[in-house]
KEFIKOL-560970 format. One record per atom (N, C-alpha, C): x, y, z; atom name. Coordinates in Angstrom, 3 decimals. Layout:
<c1:X; c2:Y; c3:Z; atome:CA>
...
***
This chain:
<c1:139.077; c2:106.740; c3:39.235; atome:N>
<c1:138.678; c2:107.372; c3:40.228; atome:CA>
<c1:139.208; c2:106.248; c3:41.172; atome:C>
<c1:139.926; c2:106.500; c3:42.317; atome:N>
<c1:140.337; c2:105.506; c3:42.867; atome:CA>
<c1:139.263; c2:105.236; c3:44.371; atome:C>
<c1:139.150; c2:104.174; c3:44.660; atome:N>
<c1:138.424; c2:103.730; c3:45.595; atome:CA>
<c1:138.467; c2:103.779; c3:47.202; atome:C>
<c1:137.557; c2:103.827; c3:48.052; atome:N>
<c1:137.920; c2:104.169; c3:49.555; atome:CA>
<c1:139.026; c2:102.688; c3:49.825; atome:C>
<c1:138.732; c2:101.470; c3:49.424; atome:N>
<c1:139.637; c2:100.246; c3:50.022; atome:CA>
<c1:141.072; c2:100.246; c3:49.337; atome:C>
<c1:141.136; c2:101.249; c3:48.404; atome:N>
<c1:142.339; c2:101.333; c3:47.590; atome:CA>
<c1:143.231; c2:102.718; c3:48.262; atome:C>
<c1:142.444; c2:103.483; c3:48.697; atome:N>
<c1:142.860; c2:104.669; c3:49.489; atome:CA>
<c1:143.012; c2:104.029; c3:50.900; atome:C>
<c1:142.530; c2:103.023; c3:51.336; atome:N>
<c1:142.279; c2:103.086; c3:52.888; atome:CA>
<c1:144.170; c2:101.999; c3:52.797; atome:C>
<c1:144.003; c2:101.066; c3:51.684; atome:N>
<c1:145.299; c2:100.127; c3:51.247; atome:CA>
<c1:146.291; c2:101.191; c3:51.660; atome:C>
<c1:146.746; c2:101.895; c3:50.722; atome:N>
<c1:147.581; c2:102.857; c3:50.358; atome:CA>
<c1:148.212; c2:103.762; c3:52.217; atome:C>
<c1:147.015; c2:103.801; c3:52.445; atome:N>
<c1:147.291; c2:105.213; c3:53.714; atome:CA>
<c1:148.093; c2:104.017; c3:55.024; atome:C>
<c1:147.775; c2:102.560; c3:54.731; atome:N>
<c1:147.998; c2:101.645; c3:56.078; atome:CA>
<c1:149.265; c2:101.584; c3:55.521; atome:C>
<c1:149.859; c2:101.179; c3:54.242; atome:N>
<c1:150.897; c2:101.030; c3:53.908; atome:CA>
<c1:152.526; c2:102.116; c3:54.121; atome:C>
<c1:151.520; c2:103.003; c3:54.166; atome:N>
<c1:152.353; c2:104.675; c3:54.533; atome:CA>
<c1:152.648; c2:104.917; c3:55.772; atome:C>
<c1:151.539; c2:104.081; c3:56.759; atome:N>
<c1:152.041; c2:104.711; c3:58.101; atome:CA>
<c1:152.892; c2:103.925; c3:58.786; atome:C>
<c1:153.653; c2:103.197; c3:58.413; atome:N>
<c1:155.063; c2:102.214; c3:59.037; atome:CA>
<c1:156.293; c2:103.675; c3:58.729; atome:C>
<c1:156.586; c2:104.043; c3:60.071; atome:N>
<c1:158.009; c2:104.953; c3:59.521; atome:CA>
<c1:158.825; c2:104.701; c3:58.732; atome:C>
<c1:159.401; c2:103.068; c3:58.449; atome:N>
<c1:160.193; c2:102.970; c3:57.384; atome:CA>
<c1:159.903; c2:103.066; c3:56.021; atome:C>
<c1:158.867; c2:102.364; c3:55.792; atome:N>
<c1:158.132; c2:103.112; c3:54.259; atome:CA>
<c1:157.940; c2:104.394; c3:53.918; atome:C>
<c1:157.698; c2:104.976; c3:55.117; atome:N>
<c1:157.746; c2:106.857; c3:54.687; atome:CA>
<c1:158.662; c2:107.198; c3:54.604; atome:C>
<c1:159.956; c2:106.651; c3:55.364; atome:N>
<c1:161.250; c2:107.099; c3:55.191; atome:CA>
<c1:161.647; c2:106.806; c3:53.842; atome:C>
<c1:161.387; c2:105.533; c3:53.578; atome:N>
<c1:161.746; c2:105.476; c3:51.972; atome:CA>
<c1:161.219; c2:105.984; c3:51.161; atome:C>
<c1:159.987; c2:106.309; c3:50.973; atome:N>
<c1:159.191; c2:107.007; c3:50.081; atome:CA>
<c1:159.940; c2:108.501; c3:50.185; atome:C>
<c1:160.106; c2:108.866; c3:51.208; atome:N>
<c1:160.630; c2:110.641; c3:51.160; atome:CA>
<c1:162.061; c2:110.088; c3:50.567; atome:C>
<c1:162.972; c2:109.139; c3:50.444; atome:N>
<c1:164.158; c2:108.945; c3:50.021; atome:CA>
<c1:164.018; c2:108.945; c3:48.064; atome:C>
<c1:162.754; c2:107.903; c3:48.215; atome:N>
<c1:162.954; c2:107.808; c3:47.049; atome:CA>
<c1:162.102; c2:109.366; c3:45.915; atome:C>
<c1:161.112; c2:109.828; c3:46.664; atome:N>
<c1:160.960; c2:111.710; c3:45.873; atome:CA>
<c1:162.064; c2:112.214; c3:45.726; atome:C>
<c1:163.482; c2:111.870; c3:46.415; atome:N>
<c1:164.736; c2:112.820; c3:45.866; atome:CA>
<c1:164.965; c2:112.044; c3:44.509; atome:C>
<c1:165.205; c2:110.515; c3:44.663; atome:N>
<c1:165.925; c2:110.029; c3:43.467; atome:CA>
<c1:165.553; c2:108.720; c3:43.682; atome:C>
<c1:165.326; c2:108.007; c3:42.181; atome:N>
<c1:165.167; c2:106.279; c3:42.089; atome:CA>
<c1:166.916; c2:105.781; c3:42.814; atome:C>
<c1:166.829; c2:104.978; c3:43.412; atome:N>
<c1:167.869; c2:104.214; c3:44.429; atome:CA>
<c1:167.652; c2:103.036; c3:44.473; atome:C>
<c1:169.079; c2:102.286; c3:44.747; atome:N>
<c1:169.075; c2:100.434; c3:45.038; atome:CA>
<c1:169.022; c2:100.233; c3:46.057; atome:C>
<c1:168.339; c2:99.016; c3:46.368; atome:N>
<c1:168.480; c2:98.826; c3:48.237; atome:CA>
<c1:169.551; c2:98.962; c3:48.947; atome:C>
<c1:170.761; c2:98.367; c3:48.331; atome:N>
<c1:171.832; c2:98.574; c3:49.131; atome:CA>
<c1:172.090; c2:100.392; c3:49.384; atome:C>
<c1:171.896; c2:101.031; c3:48.321; atome:N>
<c1:171.777; c2:102.919; c3:49.201; atome:CA>
<c1:170.762; c2:102.923; c3:50.223; atome:C>
<c1:169.459; c2:102.306; c3:49.998; atome:N>
<c1:168.505; c2:102.522; c3:51.306; atome:CA>
<c1:168.785; c2:101.752; c3:52.419; atome:C>
<c1:169.509; c2:100.673; c3:52.493; atome:N>
<c1:170.147; c2:100.180; c3:53.515; atome:CA>
<c1:171.208; c2:100.934; c3:54.317; atome:C>
<c1:172.044; c2:101.426; c3:53.445; atome:N>
<c1:173.446; c2:102.421; c3:53.864; atome:CA>
<c1:172.685; c2:103.437; c3:54.708; atome:C>
<c1:171.684; c2:104.121; c3:53.928; atome:N>
<c1:171.032; c2:105.515; c3:54.677; atome:CA>
<c1:170.118; c2:105.795; c3:56.041; atome:C>
<c1:169.440; c2:104.230; c3:55.762; atome:N>
<c1:168.516; c2:103.372; c3:57.050; atome:CA>
<c1:169.260; c2:102.656; c3:57.835; atome:C>
<c1:170.420; c2:102.706; c3:57.833; atome:N>
<c1:171.360; c2:101.717; c3:58.854; atome:CA>
<c1:170.311; c2:100.632; c3:59.095; atome:C>
<c1:169.966; c2:99.925; c3:58.337; atome:N>
<c1:169.209; c2:98.473; c3:58.722; atome:CA>
<c1:169.511; c2:97.198; c3:57.918; atome:C>
<c1:169.268; c2:96.386; c3:57.674; atome:N>
<c1:169.952; c2:94.844; c3:57.193; atome:CA>
<c1:168.487; c2:94.851; c3:55.859; atome:C>
<c1:169.468; c2:94.264; c3:54.711; atome:N>
<c1:168.692; c2:94.280; c3:53.394; atome:CA>
<c1:167.719; c2:93.564; c3:53.442; atome:C>
<c1:167.429; c2:92.381; c3:53.918; atome:N>
<c1:166.164; c2:91.766; c3:54.122; atome:CA>
<c1:165.105; c2:92.452; c3:54.702; atome:C>
<c1:165.375; c2:93.276; c3:55.715; atome:N>
<c1:164.461; c2:94.527; c3:56.040; atome:CA>
<c1:163.932; c2:95.261; c3:54.845; atome:C>
<c1:164.757; c2:95.772; c3:54.319; atome:N>
<c1:164.753; c2:97.080; c3:53.304; atome:CA>
<c1:163.907; c2:96.157; c3:52.326; atome:C>
<c1:164.469; c2:95.073; c3:52.116; atome:N>
<c1:163.440; c2:94.323; c3:50.746; atome:CA>
<c1:162.362; c2:94.057; c3:51.042; atome:C>
<c1:161.740; c2:93.533; c3:52.224; atome:N>
<c1:160.620; c2:93.316; c3:52.264; atome:CA>
<c1:159.718; c2:94.560; c3:52.276; atome:C>
<c1:160.259; c2:95.798; c3:53.133; atome:N>
<c1:159.476; c2:97.141; c3:53.307; atome:CA>
<c1:159.331; c2:97.295; c3:51.151; atome:C>
<c1:160.127; c2:97.307; c3:50.456; atome:N>
<c1:160.226; c2:97.630; c3:49.398; atome:CA>
<c1:159.153; c2:96.639; c3:48.332; atome:C>
<c1:158.944; c2:95.549; c3:48.926; atome:N>
<c1:158.425; c2:94.369; c3:48.362; atome:CA>
<c1:156.632; c2:94.879; c3:48.702; atome:C>
<c1:156.676; c2:95.037; c3:49.962; atome:N>
<c1:154.952; c2:95.868; c3:50.031; atome:CA>
<c1:154.937; c2:96.901; c3:49.196; atome:C>
<c1:155.306; c2:97.936; c3:48.968; atome:N>
<c1:155.321; c2:98.720; c3:48.563; atome:CA>
<c1:155.251; c2:98.983; c3:46.622; atome:C>
<c1:155.901; c2:97.994; c3:46.472; atome:N>
<c1:155.887; c2:97.277; c3:45.137; atome:CA>
<c1:154.340; c2:96.879; c3:44.763; atome:C>
<c1:154.495; c2:95.916; c3:45.479; atome:N>
<c1:152.761; c2:95.123; c3:45.651; atome:CA>
<c1:151.811; c2:95.887; c3:46.155; atome:C>
<c1:151.800; c2:97.052; c3:46.279; atome:N>
<c1:150.520; c2:98.152; c3:46.823; atome:CA>
<c1:150.530; c2:99.300; c3:45.340; atome:C>
<c1:151.485; c2:98.975; c3:44.451; atome:N>
<c1:151.550; c2:99.730; c3:43.662; atome:CA>
<c1:152.273; c2:101.371; c3:43.609; atome:C>
<c1:153.103; c2:101.242; c3:44.909; atome:N>
<c1:153.550; c2:102.819; c3:45.082; atome:CA>
<c1:155.196; c2:102.831; c3:44.600; atome:C>
<c1:155.480; c2:102.058; c3:43.932; atome:N>
<c1:156.831; c2:101.959; c3:43.737; atome:CA>
<c1:157.278; c2:101.543; c3:42.276; atome:C>
<c1:157.915; c2:101.574; c3:41.625; atome:N>
<c1:158.435; c2:101.164; c3:40.258; atome:CA>
<c1:159.892; c2:100.339; c3:40.528; atome:C>
<c1:159.783; c2:98.809; c3:40.023; atome:N>
<c1:161.084; c2:98.457; c3:40.338; atome:CA>
<c1:162.083; c2:98.163; c3:38.889; atome:C>
<c1:162.616; c2:98.479; c3:38.816; atome:N>
<c1:163.677; c2:98.850; c3:37.413; atome:CA>
<c1:165.013; c2:97.894; c3:37.769; atome:C>
<c1:165.695; c2:96.418; c3:36.636; atome:N>
<c1:166.655; c2:96.121; c3:36.613; atome:CA>
<c1:167.433; c2:96.672; c3:35.856; atome:C>
<c1:168.847; c2:96.997; c3:36.595; atome:N>
<c1:169.942; c2:97.528; c3:35.500; atome:CA>
<c1:171.052; c2:96.680; c3:36.175; atome:C>
<c1:171.368; c2:95.732; c3:35.023; atome:N>
<c1:172.716; c2:94.617; c3:35.384; atome:CA>
<c1:172.041; c2:93.890; c3:36.110; atome:C>
<c1:172.917; c2:93.542; c3:37.495; atome:N>
<c1:172.257; c2:92.562; c3:38.840; atome:CA>
<c1:172.081; c2:93.655; c3:39.430; atome:C>
<c1:171.426; c2:94.953; c3:39.387; atome:N>
<c1:170.889; c2:95.915; c3:40.396; atome:CA>
<c1:169.594; c2:95.808; c3:40.519; atome:C>
<c1:168.679; c2:96.318; c3:41.240; atome:N>
<c1:167.460; c2:96.710; c3:41.224; atome:CA>
<c1:167.199; c2:97.768; c3:41.633; atome:C>
<c1:166.586; c2:98.875; c3:41.110; atome:N>
<c1:166.471; c2:100.329; c3:41.092; atome:CA>
<c1:164.889; c2:100.464; c3:41.787; atome:C>
<c1:164.581; c2:101.373; c3:42.388; atome:N>
<c1:163.309; c2:101.639; c3:42.959; atome:CA>
<c1:162.970; c2:103.154; c3:42.987; atome:C>
<c1:162.007; c2:103.523; c3:42.316; atome:N>
<c1:161.548; c2:104.865; c3:42.199; atome:CA>
<c1:159.755; c2:104.878; c3:42.327; atome:C>
<c1:159.324; c2:106.328; c3:42.703; atome:N>
<c1:157.879; c2:106.567; c3:43.180; atome:CA>
<c1:156.962; c2:105.995; c3:42.104; atome:C>
<c1:155.792; c2:105.648; c3:42.452; atome:N>
<c1:154.555; c2:105.242; c3:41.124; atome:CA>
<c1:153.300; c2:106.139; c3:42.094; atome:C>
<c1:153.537; c2:107.181; c3:41.997; atome:N>
<c1:152.580; c2:107.719; c3:42.938; atome:CA>
<c1:151.431; c2:108.922; c3:41.883; atome:C>
<c1:151.990; c2:108.955; c3:40.533; atome:N>
<c1:151.374; c2:109.993; c3:39.493; atome:CA>
<c1:149.969; c2:109.958; c3:39.406; atome:C>
<c1:149.406; c2:108.724; c3:39.561; atome:N>
<c1:147.932; c2:108.125; c3:39.484; atome:CA>
<c1:147.457; c2:108.132; c3:40.717; atome:C>
<c1:148.240; c2:108.590; c3:41.889; atome:N>
<c1:147.347; c2:108.702; c3:43.259; atome:CA>
<c1:147.380; c2:110.168; c3:43.906; atome:C>
<c1:146.254; c2:110.748; c3:43.283; atome:N>
<c1:146.224; c2:111.830; c3:43.507; atome:CA>
<c1:146.147; c2:112.587; c3:44.838; atome:C>
<c1:145.532; c2:111.713; c3:45.730; atome:N>
<c1:145.232; c2:111.767; c3:47.063; atome:CA>
<c1:146.373; c2:111.629; c3:47.841; atome:C>
<c1:147.606; c2:111.149; c3:47.371; atome:N>
<c1:148.437; c2:111.135; c3:47.923; atome:CA>
<c1:149.551; c2:112.232; c3:47.826; atome:C>
<c1:149.264; c2:113.260; c3:47.186; atome:N>
<c1:149.856; c2:113.913; c3:46.664; atome:CA>
<c1:150.676; c2:115.030; c3:47.752; atome:C>
<c1:149.723; c2:115.643; c3:48.696; atome:N>
<c1:149.542; c2:116.594; c3:49.799; atome:CA>
<c1:150.492; c2:115.695; c3:51.266; atome:C>
<c1:150.327; c2:114.522; c3:50.953; atome:N>
<c1:151.559; c2:113.377; c3:51.882; atome:CA>
<c1:152.645; c2:113.461; c3:51.236; atome:C>
<c1:153.033; c2:113.507; c3:50.348; atome:N>
<c1:154.205; c2:113.242; c3:49.575; atome:CA>
<c1:154.977; c2:114.751; c3:49.453; atome:C>
<c1:154.127; c2:115.533; c3:49.488; atome:N>
<c1:154.705; c2:117.377; c3:49.519; atome:CA>
<c1:154.856; c2:117.731; c3:50.796; atome:C>
<c1:154.262; c2:117.028; c3:51.869; atome:N>
<c1:154.959; c2:117.065; c3:53.441; atome:CA>
<c1:155.804; c2:116.448; c3:53.849; atome:C>
<c1:156.350; c2:115.315; c3:53.090; atome:N>
<c1:157.474; c2:114.847; c3:53.394; atome:CA>
<c1:158.955; c2:115.516; c3:53.837; atome:C>
<c1:159.536; c2:115.490; c3:54.705; atome:N>
<c1:160.915; c2:116.432; c3:55.075; atome:CA>
<c1:161.745; c2:115.939; c3:53.648; atome:C>
<c1:162.544; c2:116.822; c3:53.144; atome:N>
<c1:163.526; c2:116.727; c3:52.052; atome:CA>
<c1:164.898; c2:115.781; c3:53.055; atome:C>
<c1:164.513; c2:114.866; c3:51.910; atome:N>
<c1:166.226; c2:113.730; c3:52.379; atome:CA>
<c1:167.387; c2:114.041; c3:51.902; atome:C>
<c1:167.259; c2:115.339; c3:51.486; atome:N>
<c1:168.731; c2:115.705; c3:50.371; atome:CA>
<c1:169.898; c2:115.373; c3:51.317; atome:C>
<c1:169.776; c2:115.879; c3:52.590; atome:N>
<c1:170.982; c2:115.658; c3:53.681; atome:CA>
<c1:171.303; c2:114.337; c3:53.735; atome:C>
<c1:170.236; c2:113.541; c3:53.800; atome:N>
<c1:170.815; c2:111.680; c3:54.005; atome:CA>
<c1:171.644; c2:111.402; c3:52.714; atome:C>
<c1:171.575; c2:112.128; c3:51.422; atome:N>
<c1:172.184; c2:111.602; c3:50.587; atome:CA>
<c1:173.258; c2:112.561; c3:50.321; atome:C>
<c1:173.251; c2:113.732; c3:50.714; atome:N>
<c1:175.007; c2:114.847; c3:50.693; atome:CA>
<c1:175.892; c2:113.790; c3:50.063; atome:C>
<c1:176.535; c2:112.790; c3:51.280; atome:N>
<c1:177.343; c2:111.909; c3:51.042; atome:CA>
<c1:177.918; c2:111.152; c3:49.885; atome:C>
<c1:176.523; c2:110.869; c3:49.115; atome:N>
<c1:176.443; c2:110.011; c3:48.261; atome:CA>
<c1:176.342; c2:110.402; c3:46.646; atome:C>
<c1:175.571; c2:111.773; c3:46.925; atome:N>
<c1:175.688; c2:112.152; c3:45.384; atome:CA>
<c1:175.609; c2:113.652; c3:45.628; atome:C>
<c1:175.703; c2:114.372; c3:46.647; atome:N>
<c1:176.175; c2:115.775; c3:46.482; atome:CA>
<c1:175.009; c2:116.495; c3:46.518; atome:C>
<c1:173.766; c2:116.366; c3:47.017; atome:N>
<c1:172.715; c2:117.221; c3:46.752; atome:CA>
<c1:172.253; c2:118.329; c3:48.224; atome:C>
<c1:171.948; c2:118.909; c3:48.061; atome:N>
<c1:171.171; c2:119.323; c3:49.065; atome:CA>
<c1:170.024; c2:120.469; c3:48.820; atome:C>
<c1:169.138; c2:120.590; c3:50.303; atome:N>
<c1:168.136; c2:121.247; c3:50.037; atome:CA>
<c1:167.781; c2:122.614; c3:49.292; atome:C>
<c1:166.778; c2:123.252; c3:48.374; atome:N>
<c1:166.412; c2:124.327; c3:47.858; atome:CA>
<c1:166.211; c2:125.260; c3:49.225; atome:C>
***
């Protein structure tokens, strides 16, 4: 069972537009920092700082593959975020040129 403090902390993390956009992207697939930088058209340090906060907050996983670090969602154990995650807009159009996905 989640505490009010934990829920409030997660909601504050997701109140930032960039972090919420990153969560929407990761909802589609795991991604490395360079992919997110390219899509958001921002700097690598900026994206890395947002990902660090999401990781420290327990909302994303970090997996190393060779020299690359990939990020994926970690919200399965946070049912209070399920409705929010379901309301995030489809980001597949942002990924189309990169991996050929489209919205259903």
